[in-house]
N, C-alpha and C positions, 0 to 999 in steps of 0.2 A: 621629325622623320622625315627629309626629303627619298621621292621616289627614288627608287632607280633608272638614271637611262634606259631608255626602249629608242632606239634608235629608228628615224625613219631618213627613207630619203626627202630631200624639201618638194615643197608641194610644183616646182619647175623645172625637176632636174628628172628625165629619165632615165634608168639602163636602157640599153638596149647590144643586137648584137648585131654584127653587119657581118655579111653572110661573102662578100669577097674581099675584106681582109680579113677576114675568120679571124676580127678582135671585136672585146665585150671593147661597149663607147657609152661615155657618164655628156649624155647629149642635154644639152642647158641653154637657155636663148641668149644667140651671139658666137655659141662656145662650145665644144666638141673636146672631150677629152677620150685621149684611148689610154685605157686602164689595164696596167698589168693583173693574167689571170690570178692571181693572190686579192684582187684590187675586186673581182669582178664579184671574187665572193666570198670578201668580207660586207660586201656592201649588197649585194644580192639578198641575203639574210639580213639587213639591215628594213624592218615590215612593221616597224611600230608596235610589235606587239615581244619579241623579244629582247629581254634586257641583256647587255654587253656580257651579261658573263651568261647566259643562252646558248648566246652568238659563241665566244672561244667554247663552251662546251659539244655544242655542237660541229663547228672546226677539226674538232678534237681529234672526231671516228675517226675522221678521215687525214687526217694528218699530225696522226701522233708523237710527232719530234718535233715539232714545230715549239720554237718561243712565242707560244702565242698570247700568253698573259701578259707578252710584256706588248706583242707587236701591236692587238688588235685594238687597245683601249688608246695606245699612239698614232695610229693609221685613223681611227674612228677624232677622235682628238682633230686631227688635222685637218680630215674632212669636211667635219663641223667646222673651224675657222674658218676654212674657205667659203661654208653655203652651202657645201652642197649636201649636206643631212643637218639634220635638228633633232 
């Protein structure tokens, strides 16, 4: 049986807040991505300890009507393919 995925930022990736832009950034070698507030919240929960289900449950307390069970795994899959999370 495979253990549940516990997403974490890739070692070369940092999540930072830019006070000048008042924006959350994903900082990587040679690249910076400006994140939406939702993307920053999801990635901020990717600590390598929480499973995807844990992240959905945590976000569900703040966003009870959002389609998290569909959107969070889809988003995490996309950023995993980009190499931003492992």
